[in-house]
C-alpha positions, 0 to 999 in steps of 0.5 A: 610726101608732106604732111599737113595740119589736117592729116596730123589731126586725123592720125593723132586722133586715132594714135591718142584715142587708141593709146587711151584704150589699154587692153585686158586679157579675158578668158571665155567660160563655159557658161558664156561669161568671161573672167579677167586674167591678172597674172598671165604673160599677156597681162604682164605685157599689156601692162608693160611691152618693153622696159623703156615704153609704157603701154600707152607710149607703144600704142600711141606710136604704133597707131601713128605708123599704121595710119601713116605708112599703112603698116607697122611692124614689131619684134616679139621677145620670148622667155624660156617658156616661150611666152611673149615677154616684151615687144619692140616696135621697128621703124622698117620691116620688109617682109620675104617669102621662102620657097615653101611659102614661110614668111620672114622679115628683115627689121631695122630702125630700133637702136635700142633692141638692135644693140641687144639682139642680132637682126642680121638674119630674117626673123620668122613671122611668129615672132613678128607683129605686123598690122597693116591696113589696105593691101591693093598691091601685095598681101604683106604691104599695106598702104595709108589713107593718106595716098588718096588725098595726094591731089588735094594736098598738092592743090592745098600746098600750091595754093599756100606757097602762092600766098606765102609769095604774095605776103612776102611781097608785102601782099602786093600784087605785081605790076606791069609797066605800059607804054605807046613808045617803042623800047629796046631790050636794054632800055626795057631791062634798065627800066625794069631795073629802076623800078624794082630798085624803088619797089622792093628790097631796101627801097620798098615803099619808094616813089617811082619816077616813070618816063617815056609815057610808062604807066604802072598797071597792078596785076589784079587778083580774080575773084576765083583765086581769092577763095583760098579758104574755101578750097582749103576747107574742101581739102580738109573735108577730103582728108578727113573722109579718107580717114573716116573721121567726123570733122566734129571730133576735131572741132571743125565740123559745121553741123553738130551732133545732138550730143558727144555720145552721138558723135563718138558713137558715129566715129566708133561705127565707122574708123575708130571702131575698125581700128581698135578691132584691127589692132586688137585682133593682129 
């Protein structure tokens, strides 16, 4: 569905933070320590995933698609030693299961790699990077946390659309015309037309002259309807809650943490820590 500023802020917070964390290839040693590998195929891939993207660009778009759609697919290209030397993000990936339980993917949506290789046949799962979030309906189909905010976003969208219409009408509420006289349908339509000609469009600001004892009565806005800012604030809180993102990270929280370190530690222990580990494991 339609996005919002808060959804964009939450998705960007994850995507941009992950993009600032390029990986390294470490090997665990017998004594419990670890040693950095500097010339392995994985190290070279982590420095340059393909010839048109940096690792920051790759991780940024990978994380965005993961949180916007709930899943993301990429295809791996191997050399003659069967090492992965390139990985290309694909816009669309549809998994399918063979009769023996083998998993394959129909991939599409990358104009560059589709001009270099054929994708008219399914790609085996061993050559596909498929990262997915919660899978409530199918083990190979992830869903985004955005789905949990559908009602809140719909409510906020309806309220904002109403405000747009209100301000397009020069921030004036509608009027009703009252009279004790009995009017025919034609007379009512004619009076309404004359009134609108003097108060809207090119005639906005004009002074209408009313007859037949007509009185203009403004339709006032109730106190509850004026609490738009509070309602939008609740919507933003619901979206941040679904993404497990402290509002303070976005600079809109009311209760500040004692320090930036405590704020980041709180986020890392909830949503960000999962995100980093989930992508690394995949």
